[in-house]
C-alpha positions as CSV (number, residue, x, y, z in Angstrom):
1,X,-25.6,16.9,83.1
2,X,-27.5,18.4,86.0
3,X,-26.8,19.7,89.6
4,X,-25.6,17.1,92.1
5,X,-28.7,16.7,94.2
6,X,-30.5,14.9,91.5
7,X,-27.8,13.1,89.4
8,X,-24.8,11.0,90.6
9,X,-21.7,12.8,91.7
10,X,-19.3,13.9,89.1
11,X,-16.5,11.4,89.8
12,X,-13.8,10.5,87.5
13,X,-11.2,7.7,87.3
14,X,-8.8,8.5,84.5
15,X,-7.4,5.5,82.7
16,X,-3.6,5.6,82.3
17,X,-1.8,4.9,79.0
18,X,1.8,4.9,80.3
19,X,3.3,2.2,82.6
20,X,6.7,3.7,83.4
21,X,7.5,5.2,86.8
22,X,7.8,9.0,86.8
23,X,9.8,10.9,89.4
24,X,8.3,14.3,90.4
25,X,9.5,16.3,93.3
26,X,10.6,14.2,96.3
27,X,8.1,11.4,95.9
28,X,8.1,8.5,93.4
29,X,4.9,8.3,91.4
30,X,3.6,5.2,89.7
31,X,1.0,4.9,87.0
32,X,-2.2,3.1,88.1
33,X,-5.5,2.4,86.6
34,X,-6.6,5.9,87.4
35,X,-4.4,9.0,87.4
36,X,-0.7,8.8,88.5
37,X,-0.8,7.9,92.2
38,X,1.5,9.2,94.8
39,X,2.9,7.0,97.6
40,X,0.9,7.4,100.8
41,X,2.5,9.0,103.9
42,X,3.2,6.8,106.9
43,X,0.6,8.3,109.2
44,X,-3.1,8.4,108.3
45,X,-5.4,11.0,110.0
46,X,-9.1,10.8,110.4
47,X,-10.6,11.8,107.0
48,X,-14.3,11.3,107.3
49,X,-16.4,14.1,105.6
50,X,-17.1,17.0,107.9
51,X,-17.9,20.7,107.9
52,X,-14.8,22.5,106.8
53,X,-13.8,26.0,108.1
54,X,-10.8,26.3,105.8
55,X,-11.2,26.4,102.1
56,X,-8.2,24.1,101.7
57,X,-7.8,21.1,103.9
58,X,-4.7,18.9,103.3
59,X,-4.5,15.7,105.4
60,X,-1.4,14.5,103.5
61,X,1.1,17.4,103.8
62,X,1.3,17.4,100.0
63,X,0.7,21.2,99.6
64,X,3.2,23.8,100.6
65,X,2.2,27.2,102.1
66,X,2.6,29.0,98.8
67,X,0.5,26.5,97.0
68,X,-2.3,26.8,99.7
69,X,-2.1,30.5,99.3
70,X,-2.4,30.3,95.5
71,X,-5.5,27.9,95.8
72,X,-7.2,30.2,98.3
73,X,-6.6,33.2,96.0
74,X,-8.3,31.4,93.1
75,X,-11.2,30.3,95.4
76,X,-11.6,33.9,96.6
77,X,-12.1,35.0,93.0
78,X,-14.9,32.5,92.6
79,X,-16.5,33.7,95.8
80,X,-16.4,37.3,94.7
81,X,-17.7,36.7,91.1
82,X,-20.1,33.8,91.7
83,X,-21.1,34.1,95.3
84,X,-20.4,30.4,95.7
85,X,-18.1,28.3,97.8
86,X,-15.4,25.8,96.9
87,X,-13.7,23.4,99.4
88,X,-10.6,21.5,98.4
89,X,-9.8,18.4,100.4
90,X,-6.5,16.4,99.9
91,X,-7.0,13.0,101.4
92,X,-4.8,10.1,102.2
93,X,-7.6,7.8,101.3
94,X,-11.4,7.8,100.6
95,X,-11.4,5.2,103.5
96,X,-13.0,2.3,101.6
97,X,-15.9,4.2,100.0
98,X,-16.1,5.4,96.5
99,X,-15.3,9.1,95.8
100,X,-19.0,9.7,94.8
101,X,-20.3,8.6,98.2
102,X,-17.5,10.5,100.1
103,X,-18.0,13.8,98.2
104,X,-21.8,13.6,98.5
105,X,-21.5,13.2,102.3
106,X,-19.0,16.1,102.4
107,X,-21.3,18.3,100.3
108,X,-24.3,17.6,102.6
109,X,-22.1,18.5,105.6
110,X,-21.2,21.8,104.1
111,X,-24.5,23.2,102.9
112,X,-25.2,21.8,99.4
113,X,-26.8,24.6,97.3
114,X,-23.9,26.9,96.4
115,X,-21.1,24.6,97.5
116,X,-18.7,22.6,95.4
117,X,-16.4,19.9,96.9
118,X,-13.2,18.9,95.1
119,X,-11.6,15.9,96.9
120,X,-8.4,14.2,95.8
121,X,-6.7,11.1,97.2
122,X,-3.2,11.2,95.5
123,X,-2.1,7.8,97.0
124,X,-5.2,6.1,95.4
125,X,-5.2,8.1,92.2
126,X,-8.9,9.0,92.5
127,X,-10.8,12.2,92.9
128,X,-14.4,13.5,93.1
129,X,-16.0,16.7,92.1
130,X,-19.5,17.3,93.4
131,X,-21.5,20.6,93.0
132,X,-24.7,21.7,94.7
133,X,-27.9,22.7,92.9
134,X,-26.6,26.2,92.1
135,X,-23.7,24.9,89.9
136,X,-24.6,24.4,86.3
137,X,-23.8,21.4,84.1
138,X,-21.4,23.4,82.0
139,X,-19.5,24.6,85.1
140,X,-19.1,21.1,86.4
141,X,-17.9,19.9,83.0
142,X,-15.3,22.7,83.0
143,X,-14.1,21.9,86.5
144,X,-13.8,18.2,85.6
145,X,-11.7,18.9,82.5
146,X,-9.5,21.3,84.4
147,X,-8.9,18.8,87.2
148,X,-8.2,15.9,84.8
149,X,-5.6,18.0,82.9
150,X,-3.5,18.7,86.0
151,X,-3.9,15.4,87.7
152,X,-2.7,13.6,84.7
153,X,0.6,15.4,85.1
154,X,0.6,14.7,88.9
155,X,0.1,18.4,89.8
156,X,-2.3,18.2,92.8
157,X,-2.0,21.9,93.7
158,X,-2.4,22.9,90.1
159,X,-5.5,20.8,89.7
160,X,-7.2,22.7,92.6
161,X,-6.2,26.1,91.1
162,X,-7.4,25.0,87.7
163,X,-10.8,23.9,89.1
164,X,-11.3,27.3,90.8
165,X,-10.1,29.2,87.7
166,X,-12.4,27.2,85.4
167,X,-15.4,28.2,87.6
168,X,-14.5,31.8,88.3
169,X,-13.9,33.1,84.9
170,X,-10.1,32.9,85.1
171,X,-7.9,31.0,82.8
172,X,-5.4,28.3,83.5
173,X,-2.7,28.0,81.0
174,X,-1.9,24.6,82.2
175,X,-5.3,23.3,81.6
176,X,-4.6,22.3,78.0
177,X,-1.0,21.2,78.6
178,X,-2.0,17.5,79.1
179,X,-3.1,17.1,75.5
180,X,-0.2,15.1,74.4
181,X,-0.6,12.0,72.3
182,X,-1.0,9.6,75.3
183,X,-3.1,11.9,77.4
184,X,-5.4,12.6,74.4
185,X,-6.1,8.9,74.2
186,X,-6.9,8.9,77.9
187,X,-9.4,11.7,77.4
188,X,-11.0,10.0,74.5
189,X,-11.5,6.8,76.4
190,X,-12.7,8.4,79.6
191,X,-14.8,11.0,77.8
192,X,-16.5,8.3,75.8
193,X,-17.5,6.4,78.8
194,X,-18.8,9.6,80.5
195,X,-20.6,10.7,77.4
196,X,-22.5,7.4,77.2
197,X,-23.3,7.6,80.9
198,X,-24.6,11.2,80.5
199,X,-26.7,10.2,77.5
200,X,-28.3,7.4,79.5
201,X,-29.0,9.7,82.4
202,X,-30.6,12.3,80.2
203,X,-32.8,9.7,78.6
204,X,-34.0,8.5,82.0
205,X,-34.5,12.0,83.3
206,X,-36.5,12.9,80.1
207,X,-38.8,9.9,80.5
208,X,-39.4,10.6,84.2
209,X,-40.1,14.3,83.4
210,X,-42.6,13.3,80.6
211,X,-44.5,11.1,83.1
212,X,-44.4,13.8,85.8
213,X,-46.1,16.3,83.5
214,X,-49.3,14.3,83.6
215,X,-49.5,14.5,87.4
216,X,-52.3,16.7,88.7
217,X,-50.6,19.8,90.2
218,X,-52.9,19.5,93.2
219,X,-51.6,16.0,94.0
220,X,-48.7,17.1,96.1
221,X,-48.2,13.6,97.6
222,X,-47.2,12.2,94.2
223,X,-45.2,15.3,93.3
224,X,-43.0,15.1,96.4
225,X,-42.0,11.5,95.6
226,X,-40.4,12.5,92.3
227,X,-36.6,12.6,91.9
228,X,-35.1,16.0,92.8
229,X,-33.9,16.7,89.2
230,X,-37.4,16.1,87.9
231,X,-38.8,18.5,90.5
232,X,-36.3,21.1,89.5
233,X,-37.1,20.7,85.8
234,X,-40.8,20.7,86.4
235,X,-40.6,23.8,88.6
236,X,-38.7,25.6,85.9
237,X,-41.4,24.6,83.3
238,X,-44.3,25.7,85.6
239,X,-42.7,29.1,86.3
240,X,-42.2,29.7,82.6
241,X,-45.6,28.3,81.7
242,X,-47.5,30.4,84.3
243,X,-45.6,33.6,83.2
244,X,-46.6,33.0,79.6
245,X,-50.2,32.1,80.6
246,X,-50.4,35.4,82.4
247,X,-49.1,37.3,79.4
248,X,-51.5,35.6,77.0
249,X,-54.3,35.8,79.6
250,X,-54.1,39.6,79.9
251,X,-54.7,39.9,76.2
252,X,-57.6,37.4,76.4
253,X,-59.1,39.3,79.4
254,X,-58.9,42.7,77.6
255,X,-60.7,41.2,74.6
256,X,-63.3,39.4,76.8
257,X,-64.0,42.7,78.7
258,X,-64.5,44.6,75.5
259,X,-66.9,41.9,74.1
260,X,-68.8,40.9,77.3
261,X,-68.3,43.7,79.8
262,X,-66.5,44.0,83.1
263,X,-69.2,42.4,85.2
264,X,-69.5,39.3,82.9
265,X,-65.7,38.8,83.1
266,X,-65.3,39.2,86.8
267,X,-64.3,35.5,87.4
268,X,-61.7,35.9,84.7
269,X,-60.3,38.9,86.5
270,X,-60.2,37.1,89.8
271,X,-58.3,34.2,88.2
272,X,-55.8,36.6,86.6
273,X,-55.2,38.4,89.9
274,X,-54.7,35.1,91.7
275,X,-52.3,33.9,89.1
276,X,-50.2,37.0,89.3
277,X,-49.9,36.8,93.0
278,X,-49.1,33.1,92.8
279,X,-46.3,33.7,90.3
280,X,-44.8,36.4,92.4
281,X,-44.7,34.1,95.4
282,X,-43.2,31.3,93.3
283,X,-40.4,33.6,92.2
284,X,-39.7,34.5,95.8
285,X,-39.4,30.9,96.7
286,X,-37.1,30.4,93.7
287,X,-35.0,33.3,94.9
288,X,-34.7,31.6,98.4
289,X,-33.5,28.4,96.7
290,X,-30.6,30.4,95.2
291,X,-29.7,32.5,98.2
292,X,-26.6,32.0,100.4
293,X,-28.6,30.1,103.1
294,X,-28.5,26.4,102.3
295,X,-31.7,24.2,102.5
296,X,-31.9,20.6,103.5
297,X,-33.0,18.2,100.8
298,X,-36.5,17.8,102.4
299,X,-36.9,21.5,102.6
300,X,-35.7,22.1,99.0
301,X,-38.1,19.3,97.8
302,X,-41.1,20.9,99.6
303,X,-40.3,24.4,98.2
304,X,-40.1,23.0,94.6
305,X,-43.4,21.1,95.1
306,X,-45.0,24.4,96.3
307,X,-43.8,26.1,93.1
308,X,-45.1,23.3,90.9
309,X,-48.4,22.9,92.7
310,X,-49.4,26.5,93.1
311,X,-48.3,27.6,89.7
312,X,-49.8,24.5,88.0
313,X,-53.2,25.1,89.7
314,X,-53.2,28.8,89.0
315,X,-52.1,28.1,85.4
316,X,-55.0,25.6,85.0
317,X,-57.6,28.1,86.4
318,X,-56.4,30.8,84.1
319,X,-56.4,28.6,81.1
320,X,-59.9,27.4,82.0
321,X,-61.2,31.0,82.2
322,X,-59.6,31.8,78.8
323,X,-61.1,28.7,77.3
324,X,-64.5,29.6,78.7
325,X,-64.5,33.0,77.1
326,X,-63.1,31.5,73.9
327,X,-66.1,29.2,73.8
328,X,-68.4,32.1,74.4
329,X,-66.8,34.0,71.5
330,X,-67.2,30.9,69.3
331,X,-70.8,30.7,70.5
332,X,-71.4,34.2,69.2
333,X,-70.0,33.2,65.8
334,X,-72.2,30.1,65.6
335,X,-75.3,31.5,67.4
336,X,-77.7,30.8,64.5
337,X,-76.8,27.1,64.3
338,X,-77.0,26.8,68.1
339,X,-80.5,28.5,68.3
340,X,-81.8,26.1,65.6
341,X,-80.5,23.1,67.6
342,X,-82.1,24.4,70.9
343,X,-85.4,25.0,69.1
344,X,-85.5,21.5,67.8
345,X,-84.8,20.1,71.3
346,X,-87.8,22.1,72.7
347,X,-90.0,20.5,70.1
348,X,-88.8,17.0,71.0
349,X,-89.4,17.6,74.7
350,X,-92.9,18.9,74.0
351,X,-93.7,15.6,72.3
352,X,-92.5,13.7,75.4
353,X,-94.9,15.5,77.8
354,X,-98.1,13.5,77.1
355,X,-96.4,10.1,77.4
356,X,-94.6,11.1,80.6
357,X,-98.0,12.1,82.1
358,X,-99.4,8.7,81.2
359,X,-96.4,7.0,82.8
360,X,-96.8,9.0,86.0
361,X,-100.5,8.1,86.2
362,X,-99.5,4.4,85.9
363,X,-96.9,4.8,88.7
364,X,-99.5,6.4,91.0
365,X,-101.5,3.1,90.7
366,X,-98.4,1.0,91.6
367,X,-96.8,3.0,94.5
368,X,-97.9,4.9,97.5
369,X,-98.1,8.7,97.1
370,X,-95.1,9.1,99.5
371,X,-92.8,7.0,97.3
372,X,-93.6,9.2,94.3
373,X,-93.4,12.5,96.2
374,X,-90.1,13.6,94.7
375,X,-91.4,13.1,91.1
376,X,-95.1,13.8,91.5
377,X,-95.0,17.3,89.9
378,X,-92.2,16.6,87.4
379,X,-94.4,16.8,84.3
380,X,-95.9,20.1,85.3
381,X,-92.4,21.5,86.2
382,X,-91.0,20.2,82.8
383,X,-93.8,22.0,80.9
384,X,-93.0,25.3,82.8
385,X,-89.3,24.9,82.1
386,X,-90.0,24.5,78.4
387,X,-92.2,27.7,78.5
388,X,-89.1,29.5,79.9
389,X,-86.8,28.0,77.3
390,X,-89.0,29.1,74.4
391,X,-89.2,32.6,75.8
392,X,-85.4,33.0,76.2
393,X,-84.9,31.5,72.7
394,X,-87.2,34.1,71.3
395,X,-85.1,36.8,72.9
396,X,-81.9,35.2,71.7
397,X,-83.2,35.1,68.1
398,X,-83.9,38.8,68.2
399,X,-80.5,39.6,69.6
400,X,-78.8,37.4,67.0
401,X,-80.3,39.4,64.2
402,X,-78.6,42.6,65.4
403,X,-75.2,43.7,64.0
404,X,-72.0,42.6,65.7
405,X,-71.2,44.8,68.8
406,X,-75.0,45.2,69.6
407,X,-75.6,41.6,70.7
408,X,-75.1,42.1,74.4
409,X,-76.9,39.4,76.3
410,X,-77.0,36.9,73.5
411,X,-74.7,34.5,75.2
412,X,-76.6,34.7,78.5
413,X,-79.9,34.1,76.6
414,X,-78.5,31.0,74.9
415,X,-77.1,29.7,78.2
416,X,-80.4,30.3,80.0
417,X,-82.2,28.4,77.3
418,X,-79.8,25.5,77.5
419,X,-80.3,25.4,81.3
420,X,-84.1,25.4,81.0
421,X,-84.1,22.7,78.3
422,X,-81.7,20.5,80.4
423,X,-84.0,20.9,83.4
424,X,-87.1,19.8,81.5
425,X,-85.2,16.8,80.1
426,X,-84.1,15.7,83.6
427,X,-87.6,16.1,85.0
428,X,-89.1,14.0,82.3
429,X,-86.4,11.4,82.6
430,X,-87.1,11.1,86.3
431,X,-90.7,10.0,85.5
432,X,-89.7,7.8,82.5
433,X,-87.1,5.9,84.5
434,X,-88.9,5.9,87.9
435,X,-89.3,2.1,88.3
436,X,-85.6,1.5,87.8
437,X,-84.6,4.5,89.9
438,X,-86.8,3.4,92.8
439,X,-85.3,-0.1,92.8
440,X,-81.8,1.3,92.8
441,X,-82.5,3.8,95.6
442,X,-83.9,1.1,97.8
443,X,-81.0,-1.2,97.2
444,X,-78.2,1.3,97.8
445,X,-79.5,4.0,100.1
446,X,-78.1,2.1,103.2
447,X,-74.6,2.0,101.7
448,X,-74.7,5.7,100.8
449,X,-75.7,6.6,104.3
450,X,-72.8,4.6,105.7
451,X,-70.4,6.2,103.3
452,X,-71.5,9.7,104.3
453,X,-71.3,8.9,108.0
454,X,-67.7,7.7,107.5
455,X,-66.9,11.0,105.7
456,X,-68.5,13.0,108.5
457,X,-66.2,11.2,111.0
458,X,-63.2,11.8,108.8
459,X,-64.0,15.5,108.6
460,X,-64.1,15.6,112.4
461,X,-60.7,13.8,112.6
462,X,-59.1,16.1,110.0
463,X,-60.3,19.2,111.8
464,X,-59.1,17.9,115.2
465,X,-55.6,17.2,113.8
466,X,-55.6,20.5,112.0
467,X,-56.3,22.4,115.3
468,X,-53.1,20.8,116.6
469,X,-51.0,21.3,113.4
470,X,-52.2,24.9,112.7
471,X,-53.7,24.0,109.3
472,X,-55.4,26.9,107.7
473,X,-58.3,25.9,105.5
474,X,-61.9,26.9,104.7
475,X,-63.3,25.2,107.8
476,X,-66.5,27.2,107.7
477,X,-67.4,25.7,104.4
478,X,-66.6,22.2,105.6
479,X,-68.7,22.7,108.8
480,X,-71.6,24.0,106.7
481,X,-71.6,20.9,104.5
482,X,-71.1,18.5,107.5
483,X,-74.1,20.0,109.2
484,X,-76.2,19.4,106.0
485,X,-74.9,15.9,105.8
486,X,-75.8,15.1,109.4
487,X,-79.3,16.4,108.9
488,X,-79.7,14.5,105.6
489,X,-78.5,11.2,107.2
490,X,-80.9,11.7,110.2
491,X,-83.8,12.4,107.8
492,X,-82.9,9.5,105.6
493,X,-82.8,7.0,108.5
494,X,-86.4,7.9,109.4
495,X,-87.9,8.6,105.9
496,X,-85.9,6.5,103.4
497,X,-88.6,3.9,103.0
498,X,-91.3,6.5,102.5
499,X,-89.5,8.4,99.7
500,X,-86.5,6.4,98.4
501,X,-86.1,8.6,95.3
502,X,-86.0,11.9,97.1
503,X,-83.8,10.5,99.9
504,X,-81.3,9.0,97.5
505,X,-81.1,12.1,95.4
506,X,-80.5,14.3,98.4
507,X,-77.9,12.0,99.8
508,X,-76.1,11.8,96.5
509,X,-75.9,15.6,96.3
510,X,-74.7,15.8,99.9
511,X,-72.1,13.1,99.3
512,X,-70.7,15.0,96.3
513,X,-70.4,18.3,98.2
514,X,-68.8,16.5,101.1
515,X,-66.3,14.7,98.9
516,X,-65.3,18.0,97.3
517,X,-64.7,19.7,100.6
518,X,-62.8,16.8,102.1
519,X,-60.5,16.6,99.0
520,X,-59.6,20.2,99.6
521,X,-58.9,20.0,103.3
522,X,-57.1,16.7,102.9
523,X,-54.6,18.3,100.6
524,X,-54.2,21.3,102.8
525,X,-53.8,19.3,105.9
526,X,-51.3,17.0,104.2
527,X,-49.3,20.0,103.0
528,X,-49.2,21.4,106.6
529,X,-48.2,18.1,108.1
530,X,-45.4,17.9,105.6
531,X,-44.3,21.4,106.4
532,X,-44.3,20.6,110.1
533,X,-42.1,17.5,109.5
534,X,-39.6,19.7,107.6
535,X,-39.8,22.3,110.4
536,X,-39.1,19.6,113.1
537,X,-36.1,18.3,111.1
538,X,-34.8,21.8,110.6
539,X,-35.3,22.7,114.3
540,X,-33.6,19.6,115.4
541,X,-30.6,20.4,113.2
542,X,-30.5,23.9,114.5
543,X,-30.6,22.6,118.1
544,X,-27.6,20.4,117.5
545,X,-25.7,23.3,115.9
546,X,-26.5,25.6,118.8
547,X,-25.5,23.0,121.4
548,X,-22.2,22.5,119.6
549,X,-21.5,26.2,119.6
550,X,-22.7,26.6,123.2
551,X,-20.3,23.8,124.3
552,X,-17.4,25.5,122.6
553,X,-18.2,28.9,124.1
554,X,-19.0,27.7,127.6
555,X,-15.9,25.5,128.0
556,X,-13.3,27.9,126.6
557,X,-13.9,30.9,128.8
558,X,-12.6,34.2,127.6
559,X,-10.7,32.6,124.8
560,X,-13.9,33.0,122.7
561,X,-14.3,36.5,121.5
562,X,-17.5,38.6,120.9
563,X,-18.1,37.6,117.3
564,X,-18.7,34.0,118.2
565,X,-20.9,35.0,121.1
566,X,-22.9,37.4,119.0
567,X,-23.6,34.7,116.4
568,X,-24.6,32.3,119.1
569,X,-27.0,34.8,120.7
570,X,-28.5,35.4,117.3
571,X,-28.9,31.7,116.7
572,X,-30.7,31.3,120.0
573,X,-33.0,34.2,119.3
574,X,-33.9,32.8,115.8
575,X,-34.5,29.4,117.4
576,X,-37.0,30.9,119.9
577,X,-38.8,32.7,117.1
578,X,-39.0,29.5,115.1
579,X,-40.6,27.7,118.1
580,X,-43.1,30.5,118.6
581,X,-44.4,30.3,115.0
582,X,-44.4,26.5,114.5
583,X,-48.1,26.3,113.8
584,X,-49.1,30.0,113.3
585,X,-46.8,30.5,110.3
586,X,-44.9,27.2,109.6
587,X,-43.1,28.4,106.5
588,X,-41.8,31.4,108.3
589,X,-40.8,29.2,111.3
590,X,-38.9,26.9,108.9
591,X,-37.0,29.9,107.6
592,X,-36.2,31.1,111.2
593,X,-34.9,27.6,112.1
594,X,-32.8,27.5,108.9
595,X,-31.3,30.9,109.8
596,X,-30.7,29.7,113.3
597,X,-28.7,26.7,112.2
598,X,-26.6,29.0,109.9
599,X,-26.0,31.5,112.7
600,X,-24.9,28.6,115.0
601,X,-22.6,27.3,112.3
602,X,-21.0,30.7,112.1
603,X,-20.6,30.9,115.9
604,X,-18.9,27.5,115.8
605,X,-16.6,28.5,113.0
606,X,-15.7,31.8,114.7
607,X,-15.1,30.1,118.1
608,X,-12.8,27.5,116.5
609,X,-10.9,30.4,114.8
610,X,-10.5,32.0,118.2
611,X,-9.2,28.8,119.7
612,X,-6.8,28.3,116.8
613,X,-5.5,31.9,117.2
614,X,-5.1,31.4,120.9
615,X,-3.1,28.2,120.3
616,X,-0.9,29.9,117.8
617,X,-0.1,32.7,120.3
618,X,0.4,30.5,123.3
619,X,1.5,27.1,122.2
620,X,5.2,27.0,123.1
621,X,6.1,23.4,122.9
622,X,3.0,22.1,124.6
623,X,-0.1,20.5,123.0
624,X,-3.1,22.5,121.8
625,X,-5.2,21.0,124.6
626,X,-2.8,22.2,127.2
627,X,-2.8,25.7,125.8
628,X,-6.5,25.9,125.9
629,X,-6.8,24.6,129.5
630,X,-4.1,27.1,130.4
631,X,-6.0,29.9,128.8
632,X,-9.2,28.9,130.6
633,X,-7.3,28.9,134.0
634,X,-5.6,32.2,133.1
635,X,-9.0,33.7,132.3
636,X,-10.2,33.0,135.8
637,X,-6.9,33.9,137.4
638,X,-6.9,37.3,135.6
639,X,-10.2,38.1,137.3
640,X,-8.9,37.0,140.7
641,X,-5.8,39.1,140.1
642,X,-7.8,42.2,139.4
643,X,-9.8,41.8,142.6
644,X,-6.6,41.4,144.6
645,X,-5.1,44.5,142.9
646,X,-7.9,46.5,144.3
647,X,-7.0,45.6,147.9
648,X,-4.5,48.0,149.5
649,X,-1.2,46.3,150.2
650,X,0.7,46.5,153.6
651,X,-2.5,47.7,155.3
652,X,-1.8,48.3,159.0
653,X,-3.5,45.9,161.4
654,X,-6.7,47.1,162.9
655,X,-6.8,47.9,166.5
656,X,-8.9,45.7,168.7
657,X,-12.3,47.3,169.4
């Protein structure tokens, strides 16, 4: 079982085994297909899910004052020990929807994360328990067992107390009292169905998680479409994986520095520092997910994707560096074999030089000099590259003969030899395959030019949108590549027919560089656009909360005390800060908007409490609305009275001037 925002709500319908009517208290109770149901009262109040200010809301009149006090006491224990909230709602009816849907809506209305909703409809014999992401599977299991035990006995108040005690470390002596013969049969039947459902859910989640592991961490668009539970599981894995990679990487880095020196391992050090910073940021995001300020589902999803994406990419970069130095270490161990292989390759390339020269001479008789300009000196350049390869191989062989620990520079010498040999091979291949390459270049250079022009336009569009959205990316690198691409296209349109090979090679290189830059800024721009969408949703929610609080304060006059007004002022201040940082620091702006909504909710709750207190003090036989209106009039009248009191009474008439 997993937190509510990824798996179905924990809703139970307990099968009954008895059929006789049972009389408990003043109401007759009949056994139904669920738990023993109580007859519904005559009047039905509005019971749609809403934001609750009281921890216990009883629409049915089932609970007495002492029972409500007992439930509140148990809930306060949970709040103190767990820093979490429980809301108990006793309903006349779930109003035609299943308990799962009703409790899900109630949970969303009350902040999700650290909130648990326990809703019971005694007349229907159904109930729902739904916990936010900060409630564990074992806690929800315990709450369900505790509720079932008391509901089976028809003890509505006891079920709420038992739920709270099961979650707050307390013990409910009544929680095992239902295990009689008949009730045990009920538990076995219901538990069997639930166990099967949970196994099915776990298998499905496991399969989705396995597929999700293959997604590139940089592909945030695919990640954000995953189920919430999969994102949560994947985020946990990435945090642990990155933490472990850093621990192992530090050992690898120390070993690499001792073998190859600090300068040679500079890239490894950069990757390590980046991974450490990324992990710290990810843990901060994780902490925000578990604080007392609730997140919307979209906001929570984005935060989880940020953890997965940033940790996954940092993890991959660190692993790549570790693998690189592992290969270097292996290269030292097998240096003799590698040097023999490279020596043989230089011999093979030397034998290709004369034939390549003959091929080039033939090509010169078939094509204009301009067409062969890009390969005209390939044979000479290949010969020079082979000379360099043989020189570095000679150095490498001398270093390889030295004792371990005195072979500094051996890896670099081998790498340099490999590069020189690869260059010579590419130059000779350019001559040997010239006929085919020229034909390909002439056939496809036009399409390549069009593709690059489309990418240049896309780069401009992305940059223009980014200026509006506040996307922060390496625009200087993109601009530099775009300038080169524009120049290459202009040159190609005028010179493509003269030197198709050179033109095609240059355009191919530019296209690759442009693709790489565009991939990076696309991902960054998409992430910023997604953050702005979340911000706009959060700001809209905050605006509604502020407007609701403002309406209460402005229409109730001096009935509303300073606490509500202070919360409202704080909400308005945070709202303004969020607007100011919309594009300059979107993540901070989202946090401000989130805090603004919470402050407005507190203002509303405090204002409603003031109104309730005023009604309790002043409602003498009249309705609540009348008391409030009277209070508003009195508020104004009190001001007028103070003004009149300041005017001297029985003042003598003034004499005519």
